[in-house]
N, CA, C and O atoms as a GROMACS GRO file, in nm:
protein
  580
    1MET      N    1  -5.885  16.513  -6.317
    1MET     CA    2  -5.788  16.406  -6.292
    1MET      C    3  -5.690  16.456  -6.194
    1MET      O    4  -5.660  16.384  -6.099
    2ARG      N    5  -5.638  16.573  -6.207
    2ARG     CA    6  -5.543  16.634  -6.105
    2ARG      C    7  -5.602  16.632  -5.977
    2ARG      O    8  -5.537  16.583  -5.884
    3ARG      N    9  -5.730  16.682  -5.954
    3ARG     CA   10  -5.794  16.685  -5.832
    3ARG      C   11  -5.800  16.544  -5.761
    3ARG      O   12  -5.779  16.525  -5.642
    4HIS      N   13  -5.830  16.454  -5.849
    4HIS     CA   14  -5.846  16.303  -5.800
    4HIS      C   15  -5.703  16.264  -5.739
    4HIS      O   16  -5.695  16.213  -5.627
    5ARG      N   17  -5.594  16.290  -5.817
    5ARG     CA   18  -5.458  16.256  -5.770
    5ARG      C   19  -5.430  16.326  -5.636
    5ARG      O   20  -5.379  16.265  -5.543
    6VAL      N   21  -5.466  16.462  -5.627
    6VAL     CA   22  -5.439  16.538  -5.503
    6VAL      C   23  -5.510  16.464  -5.372
    6VAL      O   24  -5.455  16.453  -5.263
    7CYS      N   25  -5.633  16.419  -5.401
    7CYS     CA   26  -5.709  16.362  -5.294
    7CYS      C   27  -5.647  16.216  -5.261
    7CYS      O   28  -5.647  16.172  -5.146
    8LEU      N   29  -5.596  16.146  -5.367
    8LEU     CA   30  -5.534  16.020  -5.329
    8LEU      C   31  -5.414  16.041  -5.250
    8LEU      O   32  -5.385  15.966  -5.157
    9ILE      N   33  -5.335  16.152  -5.289
    9ILE     CA   34  -5.201  16.161  -5.214
    9ILE      C   35  -5.240  16.210  -5.065
    9ILE      O   36  -5.179  16.169  -4.966
   10GLY      N   37  -5.340  16.296  -5.059
   10GLY     CA   38  -5.380  16.341  -4.919
   10GLY      C   39  -5.426  16.220  -4.839
   10GLY      O   40  -5.386  16.201  -4.724
   11LEU      N   41  -5.508  16.141  -4.900
   11LEU     CA   42  -5.553  16.005  -4.822
   11LEU      C   43  -5.436  15.921  -4.782
   11LEU      O   44  -5.436  15.862  -4.675
   12ALA      N   45  -5.325  15.914  -4.875
   12ALA     CA   46  -5.211  15.828  -4.851
   12ALA      C   47  -5.139  15.883  -4.728
   12ALA      O   48  -5.096  15.806  -4.642
   13VAL      N   49  -5.127  16.014  -4.720
   13VAL     CA   50  -5.051  16.082  -4.605
   13VAL      C   51  -5.127  16.054  -4.471
   13VAL      O   52  -5.071  16.018  -4.367
   14VAL      N   53  -5.258  16.074  -4.485
   14VAL     CA   54  -5.344  16.047  -4.358
   14VAL      C   55  -5.332  15.907  -4.306
   14VAL      O   56  -5.320  15.883  -4.186
   15LEU      N   57  -5.336  15.811  -4.403
   15LEU     CA   58  -5.324  15.671  -4.361
   15LEU      C   59  -5.185  15.641  -4.312
   15LEU      O   60  -5.169  15.565  -4.217
   16ALA      N   61  -5.088  15.694  -4.372
   16ALA     CA   62  -4.945  15.664  -4.336
   16ALA      C   63  -4.918  15.715  -4.195
   16ALA      O   64  -4.857  15.646  -4.114
   17SER      N   65  -4.966  15.841  -4.167
   17SER     CA   66  -4.949  15.900  -4.032
   17SER      C   67  -5.034  15.817  -3.932
   17SER      O   68  -4.986  15.796  -3.821
   18ALA      N   69  -5.150  15.772  -3.962
   18ALA     CA   70  -5.233  15.697  -3.865
   18ALA      C   71  -5.166  15.557  -3.837
   18ALA      O   72  -5.179  15.506  -3.726
   19ALA      N   73  -5.099  15.499  -3.931
   19ALA     CA   74  -5.037  15.378  -3.906
   19ALA      C   75  -4.913  15.403  -3.822
   19ALA      O   76  -4.882  15.319  -3.738
   20GLY      N   77  -4.843  15.507  -3.838
   20GLY     CA   78  -4.735  15.539  -3.752
   20GLY      C   79  -4.772  15.570  -3.604
   20GLY      O   80  -4.689  15.566  -3.514
   21CYS      N   81  -4.899  15.599  -3.586
   21CYS     CA   82  -4.935  15.629  -3.443
   21CYS      C   83  -5.011  15.522  -3.372
   21CYS      O   84  -5.059  15.540  -3.260
   22SER      N   85  -5.020  15.406  -3.442
   22SER     CA   86  -5.097  15.295  -3.384
   22SER      C   87  -5.022  15.248  -3.253
   22SER      O   88  -4.903  15.271  -3.233
   23ASP      N   89  -5.091  15.189  -3.180
   23ASP     CA   90  -5.045  15.142  -3.045
   23ASP      C   91  -4.994  14.991  -3.067
   23ASP      O   92  -5.072  14.898  -3.086
   24PRO      N   93  -4.860  14.978  -3.062
   24PRO     CA   94  -4.813  14.839  -3.070
   24PRO      C   95  -4.861  14.740  -2.957
   24PRO      O   96  -4.866  14.617  -2.970
   25SER      N   97  -4.893  14.808  -2.849
   25SER     CA   98  -4.932  14.717  -2.731
   25SER      C   99  -5.091  14.690  -2.732
   25SER      O  100  -5.144  14.624  -2.643
   26ASP      N  101  -5.160  14.744  -2.834
   26ASP     CA  102  -5.304  14.706  -2.852
   26ASP      C  103  -5.381  14.756  -2.742
   26ASP      O  104  -5.482  14.693  -2.710
   27GLY      N  105  -5.346  14.870  -2.671
   27GLY     CA  106  -5.411  14.924  -2.562
   27GLY      C  107  -5.390  14.860  -2.435
   27GLY      O  108  -5.459  14.889  -2.337
   28ARG      N  109  -5.287  14.762  -2.430
   28ARG     CA  110  -5.248  14.714  -2.296
   28ARG      C  111  -5.174  14.799  -2.208
   28ARG      O  112  -5.111  14.894  -2.254
   29MET      N  113  -5.177  14.772  -2.077
   29MET     CA  114  -5.109  14.858  -1.987
   29MET      C  115  -5.012  14.772  -1.899
   29MET      O  116  -5.054  14.660  -1.869
   30GLY      N  117  -4.900  14.807  -1.858
   30GLY     CA  118  -4.814  14.739  -1.778
   30GLY      C  119  -4.878  14.744  -1.635
   30GLY      O  120  -4.947  14.840  -1.599
   31ILE      N  121  -4.851  14.638  -1.558
   31ILE     CA  122  -4.887  14.644  -1.413
   31ILE      C  123  -4.776  14.589  -1.328
   31ILE      O  124  -4.692  14.512  -1.373
   32SER      N  125  -4.780  14.630  -1.211
   32SER     CA  126  -4.673  14.586  -1.118
   32SER      C  127  -4.722  14.591  -0.974
   32SER      O  128  -4.828  14.646  -0.945
   33GLY      N  129  -4.648  14.536  -0.890
   33GLY     CA  130  -4.691  14.534  -0.738
   33GLY      C  131  -4.612  14.438  -0.652
   33GLY      O  132  -4.523  14.364  -0.695
   34MET      N  133  -4.651  14.445  -0.532
   34MET     CA  134  -4.583  14.354  -0.430
   34MET      C  135  -4.704  14.283  -0.355
   34MET      O  136  -4.811  14.339  -0.334
   35VAL      N  137  -4.674  14.155  -0.317
   35VAL     CA  138  -4.772  14.080  -0.239
   35VAL      C  139  -4.706  14.032  -0.120
   35VAL      O  140  -4.600  13.969  -0.123
   36LYS      N  141  -4.776  14.066  -0.007
   36LYS     CA  142  -4.724  14.021   0.131
   36LYS      C  143  -4.826  13.916   0.191
   36LYS      O  144  -4.948  13.923   0.170
   37LEU      N  145  -4.773  13.832   0.257
   37LEU     CA  146  -4.856  13.741   0.335
   37LEU      C  147  -4.811  13.748   0.477
   37LEU      O  148  -4.695  13.721   0.508
   38LYS      N  149  -4.905  13.787   0.567
   38LYS     CA  150  -4.890  13.807   0.703
   38LYS      C  151  -4.768  13.898   0.728
   38LYS      O  152  -4.681  13.872   0.811
   39GLY      N  153  -4.770  14.012   0.646
   39GLY     CA  154  -4.668  14.111   0.667
   39GLY      C  155  -4.527  14.083   0.607
   39GLY      O  156  -4.440  14.169   0.618
   40GLN      N  157  -4.500  13.962   0.542
   40GLN     CA  158  -4.371  13.931   0.478
   40GLN      C  159  -4.402  13.908   0.334
   40GLN      O  160  -4.514  13.873   0.297
   41PRO      N  161  -4.293  13.929   0.247
   41PRO     CA  162  -4.315  13.897   0.099
   41PRO      C  163  -4.359  13.752   0.087
   41PRO      O  164  -4.299  13.665   0.150
   42ILE      N  165  -4.456  13.726   0.011
   42ILE     CA  166  -4.514  13.588  -0.012
   42ILE      C  167  -4.397  13.499  -0.066
   42ILE      O  168  -4.311  13.546  -0.140
   43PRO      N  169  -4.398  13.378  -0.028
   43PRO     CA  170  -4.287  13.280  -0.068
   43PRO      C  171  -4.269  13.284  -0.222
   43PRO      O  172  -4.354  13.322  -0.303
   44GLU      N  173  -4.144  13.238  -0.249
   44GLU     CA  174  -4.117  13.209  -0.388
   44GLU      C  175  -4.203  13.111  -0.450
   44GLU      O  176  -4.237  13.013  -0.384
   45GLY      N  177  -4.245  13.126  -0.578
   45GLY     CA  178  -4.331  13.028  -0.641
   45GLY      C  179  -4.479  13.063  -0.628
   45GLY      O  180  -4.564  12.999  -0.690
   46ALA      N  181  -4.508  13.156  -0.554
   46ALA     CA  182  -4.655  13.200  -0.539
   46ALA      C  183  -4.694  13.245  -0.672
   46ALA      O  184  -4.606  13.287  -0.748
   47ILE      N  185  -4.828  13.241  -0.714
   47ILE     CA  186  -4.877  13.276  -0.841
   47ILE      C  187  -4.992  13.380  -0.822
   47ILE      O  188  -5.077  13.364  -0.734
   48ILE      N  189  -4.992  13.482  -0.904
   48ILE     CA  190  -5.100  13.583  -0.894
   48ILE      C  191  -5.174  13.575  -1.033
   48ILE      O  192  -5.108  13.567  -1.136
   49ILE      N  193  -5.306  13.577  -1.035
   49ILE     CA  194  -5.387  13.569  -1.158
   49ILE      C  195  -5.487  13.681  -1.158
   49ILE      O  196  -5.554  13.713  -1.060
   50PHE      N  197  -5.490  13.738  -1.276
   50PHE     CA  198  -5.586  13.836  -1.303
   50PHE      C  199  -5.684  13.798  -1.416
   50PHE      O  200  -5.649  13.782  -1.533
   51GLU      N  201  -5.817  13.784  -1.365
   51GLU     CA  202  -5.914  13.734  -1.455
   51GLU      C  203  -6.014  13.862  -1.499
   51GLU      O  204  -6.072  13.929  -1.413
   52PRO      N  205  -6.026  13.884  -1.628
   52PRO     CA  206  -6.114  13.991  -1.675
   52PRO      C  207  -6.258  13.980  -1.628
   52PRO      O  208  -6.318  13.872  -1.628
   53LEU      N  209  -6.310  14.090  -1.588
   53LEU     CA  210  -6.445  14.095  -1.544
   53LEU      C  211  -6.536  14.167  -1.636
   53LEU      O  212  -6.658  14.168  -1.620
   54GLU      N  213  -6.470  14.232  -1.740
   54GLU     CA  214  -6.561  14.316  -1.834
   54GLU      C  215  -6.528  14.286  -1.976
   54GLU      O  216  -6.526  14.376  -2.059
   55SER      N  217  -6.504  14.168  -2.005
   55SER     CA  218  -6.472  14.115  -2.145
   55SER      C  219  -6.365  14.197  -2.221
   55SER      O  220  -6.378  14.227  -2.340
   56GLN      N  221  -6.258  14.232  -2.143
   56GLN     CA  222  -6.144  14.307  -2.200
   56GLN      C  223  -6.069  14.225  -2.292
   56GLN      O  224  -5.996  14.277  -2.376
   57GLY      N  225  -6.082  14.092  -2.280
   57GLY     CA  226  -5.999  14.007  -2.377
   57GLY      C  227  -5.854  13.983  -2.330
   57GLY      O  228  -5.776  13.919  -2.400
   58THR      N  229  -5.815  14.036  -2.207
   58THR     CA  230  -5.681  14.009  -2.153
   58THR      C  231  -5.692  13.964  -2.010
   58THR      O  232  -5.781  14.008  -1.939
   59GLY      N  233  -5.604  13.877  -1.966
   59GLY     CA  234  -5.587  13.818  -1.854
   59GLY      C  235  -5.450  13.784  -1.827
   59GLY      O  236  -5.373  13.781  -1.923
   60ALA      N  237  -5.403  13.756  -1.704
   60ALA     CA  238  -5.268  13.718  -1.696
   60ALA      C  239  -5.243  13.630  -1.566
   60ALA      O  240  -5.325  13.635  -1.474
   61ASN      N  241  -5.141  13.556  -1.560
   61ASN     CA  242  -5.095  13.487  -1.444
   61ASN      C  243  -4.945  13.496  -1.430
   61ASN      O  244  -4.878  13.481  -1.533
   62MET      N  245  -4.889  13.516  -1.322
   62MET     CA  246  -4.742  13.539  -1.310
   62MET      C  247  -4.694  13.467  -1.174
   62MET      O  248  -4.763  13.459  -1.072
   63THR      N  249  -4.566  13.416  -1.189
   63THR     CA  250  -4.509  13.359  -1.064
   63THR      C  251  -4.432  13.479  -0.998
   63THR      O  252  -4.356  13.553  -1.060
   64LEU      N  253  -4.459  13.489  -0.875
   64LEU     CA  254  -4.392  13.602  -0.789
   64LEU      C  255  -4.258  13.576  -0.762
   64LEU      O  256  -4.216  13.463  -0.739
   65ASP      N  257  -4.175  13.696  -0.763
   65ASP     CA  258  -4.031  13.672  -0.737
   65ASP      C  259  -4.003  13.779  -0.622
   65ASP      O  260  -4.011  13.901  -0.639
   66GLY      N  261  -3.970  13.721  -0.510
   66GLY     CA  262  -3.942  13.797  -0.383
   66GLY      C  263  -4.062  13.879  -0.343
   66GLY      O  264  -4.052  13.985  -0.281
   67GLY      N  265  -4.184  13.823  -0.384
   67GLY     CA  266  -4.312  13.893  -0.338
   67GLY      C  267  -4.356  13.989  -0.447
   67GLY      O  268  -4.469  14.038  -0.443
   68GLY      N  269  -4.268  14.019  -0.545
   68GLY     CA  270  -4.307  14.126  -0.648
   68GLY      C  271  -4.351  14.062  -0.784
   68GLY      O  272  -4.323  13.945  -0.811
   69TYR      N  273  -4.418  14.141  -0.863
   69TYR     CA  274  -4.452  14.103  -0.997
   69TYR      C  275  -4.447  14.230  -1.084
   69TYR      O  276  -4.476  14.340  -1.038
   70ASN      N  277  -4.411  14.212  -1.208
   70ASN     CA  278  -4.405  14.319  -1.305
   70ASN      C  279  -4.444  14.258  -1.443
   70ASN      O  280  -4.374  14.171  -1.496
   71LEU      N  281  -4.555  14.306  -1.498
   71LEU     CA  282  -4.602  14.259  -1.630
   71LEU      C  283  -4.575  14.385  -1.726
   71LEU      O  284  -4.634  14.492  -1.709
   72PRO      N  285  -4.491  14.368  -1.818
   72PRO     CA  286  -4.453  14.478  -1.916
   72PRO      C  287  -4.580  14.505  -2.001
   72PRO      O  288  -4.674  14.425  -2.013
   73ARG      N  289  -4.572  14.628  -2.059
   73ARG     CA  290  -4.705  14.668  -2.127
   73ARG      C  291  -4.736  14.593  -2.248
   73ARG      O  292  -4.852  14.590  -2.287
   74GLN      N  293  -4.627  14.521  -2.323
   74GLN     CA  294  -4.657  14.449  -2.441
   74GLN      C  295  -4.727  14.324  -2.407
   74GLN      O  296  -4.791  14.267  -2.496
   75TYR      N  297  -4.721  14.271  -2.279
   75TYR     CA  298  -4.801  14.156  -2.243
   75TYR      C  299  -4.903  14.196  -2.131
   75TYR      O  300  -4.955  14.110  -2.060
   76GLY      N  301  -4.930  14.328  -2.119
   76GLY     CA  302  -5.010  14.370  -2.005
   76GLY      C  303  -5.160  14.352  -2.032
   76GLY      O  304  -5.204  14.282  -2.123
   77LEU      N  305  -5.239  14.428  -1.939
   77LEU     CA  306  -5.382  14.415  -1.939
   77LEU      C  307  -5.455  14.536  -1.989
   77LEU      O  308  -5.421  14.651  -1.957
   78LYS      N  309  -5.555  14.509  -2.068
   78LYS     CA  310  -5.638  14.624  -2.118
   78LYS      C  311  -5.715  14.684  -2.005
   78LYS      O  312  -5.750  14.613  -1.911
   79PRO      N  313  -5.744  14.819  -2.011
   79PRO     CA  314  -5.820  14.886  -1.899
   79PRO      C  315  -5.948  14.821  -1.867
   79PRO      O  316  -6.023  14.782  -1.957
   80GLY      N  317  -5.977  14.807  -1.744
   80GLY     CA  318  -6.097  14.756  -1.698
   80GLY      C  319  -6.081  14.686  -1.559
   80GLY      O  320  -5.977  14.694  -1.494
   81LYS      N  321  -6.189  14.619  -1.519
   81LYS     CA  322  -6.184  14.560  -1.384
   81LYS      C  323  -6.136  14.404  -1.398
   81LYS      O  324  -6.171  14.335  -1.494
   82TYR      N  325  -6.062  14.362  -1.303
   82TYR     CA  326  -6.002  14.232  -1.293
   82TYR      C  327  -6.018  14.165  -1.165
   82TYR      O  328  -5.990  14.231  -1.066
   83LEU      N  329  -6.062  14.038  -1.149
   83LEU     CA  330  -6.060  13.960  -1.024
   83LEU      C  331  -5.918  13.913  -1.002
   83LEU      O  332  -5.854  13.865  -1.096
   84VAL      N  333  -5.870  13.926  -0.885
   84VAL     CA  334  -5.731  13.878  -0.839
   84VAL      C  335  -5.743  13.768  -0.760
   84VAL      O  336  -5.821  13.766  -0.664
   85ARG      N  337  -5.662  13.659  -0.795
   85ARG     CA  338  -5.651  13.538  -0.719
   85ARG      C  339  -5.495  13.517  -0.695
   85ARG      O  340  -5.410  13.534  -0.783
   86ILE      N  341  -5.469  13.481  -0.568
   86ILE     CA  342  -5.326  13.457  -0.530
   86ILE      C  343  -5.317  13.320  -0.467
   86ILE      O  344  -5.396  13.290  -0.377
   87THR      N  345  -5.226  13.237  -0.509
   87THR     CA  346  -5.209  13.106  -0.456
   87THR      C  347  -5.058  13.084  -0.425
   87THR      O  348  -4.970  13.135  -0.495
   88ALA      N  349  -5.030  13.003  -0.312
   88ALA     CA  350  -4.896  12.971  -0.269
   88ALA      C  351  -4.898  12.841  -0.189
   88ALA      O  352  -4.961  12.835  -0.084
   89GLY      N  353  -4.837  12.744  -0.234
   89GLY     CA  354  -4.812  12.618  -0.163
   89GLY      C  355  -4.701  12.631  -0.066
   89GLY      O  356  -4.618  12.720  -0.083
   90ASP      N  357  -4.693  12.551   0.033
   90ASP     CA  358  -4.574  12.555   0.131
   90ASP      C  359  -4.461  12.468   0.072
   90ASP      O  360  -4.350  12.466   0.124
   91GLY      N  361  -4.492  12.393  -0.042
   91GLY     CA  362  -4.386  12.317  -0.100
   91GLY      C  363  -4.327  12.197  -0.034
   91GLY      O  364  -4.229  12.138  -0.078
   92LYS      N  365  -4.392  12.162   0.076
   92LYS     CA  366  -4.342  12.053   0.146
   92LYS      C  367  -4.450  11.956   0.212
   92LYS      O  368  -4.429  11.836   0.231
   93THR      N  369  -4.559  12.018   0.244
   93THR     CA  370  -4.661  11.926   0.309
   93THR      C  371  -4.753  11.863   0.204
   93THR      O  372  -4.830  11.935   0.140
   94ALA      N  373  -4.749  11.733   0.184
   94ALA     CA  374  -4.830  11.665   0.095
   94ALA      C  375  -4.972  11.662   0.144
   94ALA      O  376  -4.996  11.631   0.260
   95VAL      N  377  -5.072  11.695   0.055
   95VAL     CA  378  -5.208  11.691   0.088
   95VAL      C  379  -5.287  11.598  -0.007
   95VAL      O  380  -5.247  11.571  -0.120
   96ASN      N  381  -5.399  11.551   0.046
   96ASN     CA  382  -5.490  11.479  -0.045
   96ASN      C  383  -5.576  11.577  -0.129
   96ASN      O  384  -5.655  11.650  -0.068
   97PRO      N  385  -5.567  11.584  -0.250
   97PRO     CA  386  -5.649  11.678  -0.328
   97PRO      C  387  -5.796  11.669  -0.325
   97PRO      O  388  -5.868  11.763  -0.356
   98VAL      N  389  -5.842  11.545  -0.283
   98VAL     CA  390  -5.986  11.514  -0.272
   98VAL      C  391  -6.041  11.549  -0.136
   98VAL      O  392  -6.148  11.609  -0.125
   99ASP      N  393  -5.964  11.510  -0.026
   99ASP     CA  394  -6.002  11.535   0.105
   99ASP      C  395  -5.877  11.578   0.185
   99ASP      O  396  -5.795  11.495   0.225
  100SER      N  397  -5.865  11.707   0.207
  100SER     CA  398  -5.745  11.757   0.276
  100SER      C  399  -5.730  11.701   0.424
  100SER      O  400  -5.620  11.712   0.477
  101GLY      N  401  -5.828  11.646   0.488
  101GLY     CA  402  -5.827  11.567   0.609
  101GLY      C  403  -5.768  11.430   0.603
  101GLY      O  404  -5.738  11.368   0.705
  102GLU      N  405  -5.754  11.384   0.482
  102GLU     CA  406  -5.708  11.248   0.471
  102GLU      C  407  -5.550  11.247   0.434
  102GLU      O  408  -5.505  11.350   0.386
  103PRO      N  409  -5.470  11.143   0.452
  103PRO     CA  410  -5.328  11.140   0.406
  103PRO      C  411  -5.338  11.140   0.260
  103PRO      O  412  -5.438  11.109   0.196
  104PRO      N  413  -5.207  11.182   0.204
  104PRO     CA  414  -5.195  11.191   0.057
  104PRO      C  415  -5.222  11.048  -0.012
  104PRO      O  416  -5.228  10.945   0.057
  105GLY      N  417  -5.238  11.047  -0.132
  105GLY     CA  418  -5.268  10.920  -0.206
  105GLY      C  419  -5.149  10.828  -0.206
  105GLY      O  420  -5.042  10.868  -0.160
  106PRO      N  421  -5.163  10.700  -0.257
  106PRO     CA  422  -5.075  10.595  -0.254
  106PRO      C  423  -4.959  10.608  -0.357
  106PRO      O  424  -4.867  10.525  -0.357
  107ALA      N  425  -4.963  10.714  -0.448
  107ALA     CA  426  -4.858  10.713  -0.553
  107ALA      C  427  -4.725  10.732  -0.504
  107ALA      O  428  -4.632  10.675  -0.561
  108GLY      N  429  -4.703  10.810  -0.398
  108GLY     CA  430  -4.580  10.835  -0.332
  108GLY      C  431  -4.468  10.891  -0.424
  108GLY      O  432  -4.351  10.872  -0.390
  109GLY      N  433  -4.496  10.959  -0.540
  109GLY     CA  434  -4.408  11.027  -0.626
  109GLY      C  435  -4.347  11.144  -0.566
  109GLY      O  436  -4.384  11.187  -0.457
  110SER      N  437  -4.253  11.199  -0.636
  110SER     CA  438  -4.187  11.324  -0.588
  110SER      C  439  -4.271  11.447  -0.609
  110SER      O  440  -4.240  11.549  -0.548
  111ASN      N  441  -4.383  11.446  -0.699
  111ASN     CA  442  -4.471  11.550  -0.713
  111ASN      C  443  -4.572  11.557  -0.596
  111ASN      O  444  -4.637  11.454  -0.574
  112ILE      N  445  -4.592  11.659  -0.525
  112ILE     CA  446  -4.679  11.668  -0.432
  112ILE      C  447  -4.780  11.787  -0.449
  112ILE      O  448  -4.745  11.883  -0.518
  113ILE      N  449  -4.894  11.786  -0.392
  113ILE     CA  450  -4.978  11.895  -0.392
  113ILE      C  451  -4.972  11.956  -0.251
  113ILE      O  452  -5.019  11.900  -0.152
  114SER      N  453  -4.909  12.075  -0.251
  114SER     CA  454  -4.878  12.151  -0.126
  114SER      C  455  -4.997  12.198  -0.053
  114SER      O  456  -5.105  12.215  -0.110
  115LYS      N  457  -4.979  12.218   0.074
  115LYS     CA  458  -5.076  12.286   0.169
  115LYS      C  459  -5.083  12.428   0.119
  115LYS      O  460  -4.982  12.494   0.098
  116GLU      N  461  -5.204  12.473   0.100
  116GLU     CA  462  -5.214  12.621   0.052
  116GLU      C  463  -5.195  12.716   0.173
  116GLU      O  464  -5.253  12.704   0.280
  117LEU      N  465  -5.110  12.808   0.143
  117LEU     CA  466  -5.075  12.918   0.243
  117LEU      C  467  -5.172  13.039   0.242
  117LEU      O  468  -5.188  13.113   0.339
  118VAL      N  469  -5.230  13.053   0.136
  118VAL     CA  470  -5.323  13.176   0.112
  118VAL      C  471  -5.465  13.143   0.152
  118VAL      O  472  -5.521  13.041   0.111
  119PRO      N  473  -5.526  13.235   0.239
  119PRO     CA  474  -5.664  13.211   0.278
  119PRO      C  475  -5.759  13.202   0.142
  119PRO      O  476  -5.732  13.264   0.038
  120PRO      N  477  -5.866  13.122   0.158
  120PRO     CA  478  -5.960  13.108   0.042
  120PRO      C  479  -6.013  13.234  -0.005
  120PRO      O  480  -6.039  13.244  -0.125
  121ASP      N  481  -6.035  13.342   0.079
  121ASP     CA  482  -6.081  13.470   0.032
  121ASP      C  483  -5.993  13.555  -0.063
  121ASP      O  484  -6.028  13.660  -0.116
  122TRP      N  485  -5.874  13.494  -0.078
  122TRP     CA  486  -5.770  13.549  -0.168
  122TRP      C  487  -5.753  13.457  -0.289
  122TRP      O  488  -5.687  13.498  -0.384
  123ASN      N  489  -5.806  13.343  -0.292
  123ASN     CA  490  -5.794  13.254  -0.412
  123ASN      C  491  -5.919  13.190  -0.449
  123ASN      O  492  -5.995  13.254  -0.521
  124VAL      N  493  -5.954  13.071  -0.412
  124VAL     CA  494  -6.078  13.002  -0.464
  124VAL      C  495  -6.213  13.080  -0.442
  124VAL      O  496  -6.306  13.068  -0.521
  125ARG      N  497  -6.219  13.162  -0.331
  125ARG     CA  498  -6.342  13.240  -0.312
  125ARG      C  499  -6.304  13.384  -0.315
  125ARG      O  500  -6.364  13.462  -0.240
  126SER      N  501  -6.209  13.427  -0.395
  126SER     CA  502  -6.162  13.567  -0.392
  126SER      C  503  -6.274  13.662  -0.441
  126SER      O  504  -6.355  13.623  -0.526
  127ASN      N  505  -6.279  13.777  -0.393
  127ASN     CA  506  -6.358  13.886  -0.433
  127ASN      C  507  -6.272  14.005  -0.450
  127ASN      O  508  -6.322  14.116  -0.471
  128GLN      N  509  -6.142  13.985  -0.440
  128GLN     CA  510  -6.046  14.096  -0.461
  128GLN      C  511  -6.035  14.154  -0.610
  128GLN      O  512  -6.013  14.080  -0.706
  129GLN      N  513  -6.052  14.282  -0.621
  129GLN     CA  514  -6.065  14.334  -0.756
  129GLN      C  515  -5.955  14.457  -0.771
  129GLN      O  516  -5.917  14.526  -0.677
  130ILE      N  517  -5.916  14.469  -0.890
  130ILE     CA  518  -5.848  14.589  -0.922
  130ILE      C  519  -5.900  14.650  -1.051
  130ILE      O  520  -5.967  14.578  -1.125
  131THR      N  521  -5.875  14.773  -1.084
  131THR     CA  522  -5.908  14.856  -1.195
  131THR      C  523  -5.789  14.892  -1.273
  131THR      O  524  -5.712  14.973  -1.223
  132VAL      N  525  -5.766  14.847  -1.382
  132VAL     CA  526  -5.654  14.896  -1.469
  132VAL      C  527  -5.700  15.015  -1.546
  132VAL      O  528  -5.805  15.007  -1.611
  133THR      N  529  -5.627  15.128  -1.542
  133THR     CA  530  -5.664  15.243  -1.610
  133THR      C  531  -5.561  15.271  -1.714
  133THR      O  532  -5.449  15.219  -1.710
  134LYS      N  533  -5.606  15.364  -1.818
  134LYS     CA  534  -5.508  15.390  -1.923
  134LYS      C  535  -5.426  15.508  -1.883
  134LYS      O  536  -5.332  15.541  -1.955
  135ASP      N  537  -5.454  15.574  -1.773
  135ASP     CA  538  -5.375  15.678  -1.728
  135ASP      C  539  -5.276  15.645  -1.629
  135ASP      O  540  -5.187  15.725  -1.598
  136GLY      N  541  -5.288  15.522  -1.574
  136GLY     CA  542  -5.194  15.460  -1.472
  136GLY      C  543  -5.180  15.554  -1.352
  136GLY      O  544  -5.255  15.652  -1.345
  137PRO      N  545  -5.089  15.531  -1.257
  137PRO     CA  546  -4.992  15.423  -1.256
  137PRO      C  547  -5.070  15.295  -1.212
  137PRO      O  548  -5.151  15.300  -1.120
  138ASN      N  549  -5.045  15.183  -1.278
  138ASN     CA  550  -5.125  15.060  -1.246
  138ASN      C  551  -5.039  14.978  -1.161
  138ASN      O  552  -4.992  14.874  -1.207
  139LYS      N  553  -5.014  15.016  -1.037
  139LYS     CA  554  -4.932  14.951  -0.938
  139LYS      C  555  -5.036  14.900  -0.826
  139LYS      O  556  -5.113  14.977  -0.769
  140PHE      N  557  -5.031  14.769  -0.802
  140PHE     CA  558  -5.129  14.718  -0.710
  140PHE      C  559  -5.051  14.628  -0.611
  140PHE      O  560  -4.990  14.528  -0.646
  141ASP      N  561  -5.058  14.671  -0.488
  141ASP     CA  562  -4.992  14.597  -0.376
  141ASP      C  563  -5.110  14.517  -0.304
  141ASP      O  564  -5.224  14.563  -0.302
  142PHE      N  565  -5.081  14.413  -0.254
  142PHE     CA  566  -5.172  14.331  -0.176
  142PHE      C  567  -5.111  14.275  -0.039
  142PHE      O  568  -5.007  14.210  -0.039
  143ASP      N  569  -5.174  14.300   0.064
  143ASP     CA  570  -5.125  14.252   0.196
  143ASP      C  571  -5.238  14.154   0.252
  143ASP      O  572  -5.346  14.191   0.297
  144ILE      N  573  -5.198  14.029   0.241
  144ILE     CA  574  -5.290  13.914   0.279
  144ILE      C  575  -5.266  13.896   0.426
  144ILE      O  576  -5.153  13.887   0.474
  145PRO      N  577  -5.387  13.890   0.503
  145PRO     CA  578  -5.371  13.866   0.653
  145PRO      C  579  -5.346  13.732   0.676
  145PRO      O  580  -5.330  13.691   0.791
   0.00000   0.00000   0.00000
């Protein structure tokens, strides 16, 4: 009986210490970086998207501020490869979403679909990839020509 009690106490100590060492971020890593378009910080309101390529179960999208982004660890990405897409509208040129060569639709509202500033190779046809590592640093800068 005494031996059984000692084993239970030992097991409780091991479980308590393991619980204290658990990762509150669930293995996620913070990421940050800067995005430039033609050598200048990308315009306000641009969006960067990270899509998992290895079933990591995490992805992210963020609005860029002054061309920069910072995703804290608690909301970060699990280690692995991610596809990167970047999009930025000019915020003023209305375009027809069905046929960009045609004038905008007849609705005439204040919401417009802007002309895309980022080349397709960086958004709809992107092959840009990053690899997030558990050892970091996970700083990824992009210079879009």
